[in-house]
N, C-alpha and C positions, 0 to 999 in steps of 0.2 A: 504494500500500500504506500501511496505517496503521503505527503504531509496533510493532504485534504481527505484522506480515507478512500481514495480512488485506487483500485487495484492496478498493479503494474503487469501488463500483458506478458512481458518477458520473464517474469518469475511465476507465471500462472499456467496458461495453456489449457485450463479446464474446458473452455468453450470448444476447443478443438478435439477434446477427448470425451465429451459428454454423450454424444449420440451420433451414430452413423447416418442418421437421417438429416443431420444438420448441414453438412457441407455439400449442398445440392446446387445445381446450376438452374437459374431462373431467368434473369433478365440480361444475361451476358450476350454480347454479339458474337457472331461466328469468329470474328477477328480476335476478340478477347479470349474465346475458348481455345483458339489455336495457340495461344501463349502458354497454356497449361501443359507441362510435359505429360505425355501419354502414360508414363509409369505411375502418375498420381491420379489418373482418371479411372472411375469405376467401369467395370465391364459393360454395364448398360449405358454408359456415357451420360448418365443423368446427374452426376456429381463427382465428388472426389472419392477415390478409393480409400477405404478404411480398413484398418487392422483391428478387428473387433469393433469397438465404438470410437476408436482414435483415428483421426485423419492421418493418412500416410505421409502427408507433407509436414507434419509436426515433428520437430526434433527436440530432444532434451527430455527432462523429467518434469512432469506436471507438479506445480507447486514449488519448484526449485529454480528452474531455468529452462526456458523453451524458446523456440523461434520457428517461424514458418519458412520452409524452404522455397516457397513460391510467393512470398509476401506481395510482390508487385503485381502478380497475376492471379491473386486469390479471388474466389467467387464473390459476387455482390453480397450474398448472405453473410459472408465472413466480414466484409467491410461494414455491414450494418450493425454488427455486434460491437457495442462500445463499452469501454471499461466502466464498470459500475451500473450498467443498465440492467433491466429485468433479466434478460437472457444470461448475462454475465453472472449475476447473483445466483441464479438457479444452478448453473454449471458449477460455480465455486462451492456452493453448499453441498452438491453431490460428492465433492472431493474433500469435504470438511475444511474448506479454506475460508469459510465465513464471509 
């Protein structure tokens, strides 16, 4: 958390590990989707490939230190999740991160 109580994404990663239904493709253009490396795309091409509930593009350990391997090309749904918003708080609670 920063000094204002807002979670720091790079020490969290909960939203990227909460649900395999989360990192889906919705409003991206074909050009934007072409920027996502195929190794991170689900077999049905409807979103990101997940290992269990965790997005395959997430590196690091949830709650300690994480980063997105395709941050610049991440799906719109990932961009919409903001530190401290409702989705963030739900994912953090699931990992006991409060």
